[in-house]
N, C-alpha and C positions, 0 to 999 in steps of 0.2 A: 568759285569761291576760294579765297586764300586760306591755307591751312593755319590754324592758330598755334601750331608748334614751331618753335625756332630750334635750329640745330647750331650749336656752338662747337666748332672744331678747333682744338688747341694744337699748337706746334709741339713737336716731340720734346722740346726743352722745358715745357710747362708740365709740372707734376699735376695730374688730374685730381689728386686728393686736395692739393692746394686750391685748384679751381673750384672744387666742390665746397671747400671751406669758405671761399669768397662768395659763392652762391648762398650759403647759409647766412652770411652777413647781410646780403641783399634781402633775404627773406625776413630777417630780424628787422631791418629798416622798414620793410613793408608792413610789418606788424605794428610799428609805431604809427603808421598812417591809417590802417584799416582794422586793427585789432587782431589778436592772435587767433581767435576762433574763425574769423572770416578767411584769414590767410590759410589756416589749416584746411578748411573746406574747399577753397578755390584755387590753390596753387599746387601744381604737380610737376615733377621732373623725373628724368631718368639719366643715369650716368653710365656710359659705356666705357669702362676702364681700359679695355684692350685697344680701343680706337681713339681714346682721348677726346670723347664727344659727350656733350651734355645736351639733352633735349629738354626744352622748357615749354610748358603749355601756357600760352598767352591769351587763352580764350575768355578770360575774365578780367575785370578791371584790376584786381590785385595781382593777377598773373602778368598782365602787361606792365604794371609798375615794377614788379620784381625783375622782369627782363630788361627794363631801362636802367634800373639801379645796377644790376649785375653787369651790364655791358660797360658802364662807365667805371665800375670798380675793377673789372678785369683789365680794361685798357690801362688804367692807372697802375695796377699792380704788376701786370705781365708785359705791357707794351701794346700799342695799337696793332703791330704786325704779328702778335703772338697767337691770334685766333681769327677765324672767320665766322660770320654768322649769317644765316639765311633761313628761309622758310622751308619746312619739309614739304616736298611736293605731293606725296601720296599718303593716304591714311596708313598709319603704322600699327602693328599689333604689339608694339613694344609697351610693356607695362610701365606706368609712371608711378613714382612714389609721391604721396601727398606730403606737403611740407611738414605737417605735424608728426608724421611717421619718422622723419629724419632726425628729429630733435632728441 
């Protein structure tokens, strides 16, 4: 079974705080589709600032939508070659922040 968690790894030239702000915009866009409460309950992410990595749980319909929106926003803002994205292979004990907690 495929992991529902995506790992976005950003190039050193990308400020991870800017990438997280872009993720927040993607979350806001998903709220327009699904409502704020559903996004708050179903979307979770974790930012590893020292490694320039964002983990995003796509195991729900809103989480999948956020990942798709975030991918296109990040590509437009930072460039296609500024990050890689792939599934996390093994279960992680990394705590995720729910979208409502970040606001």
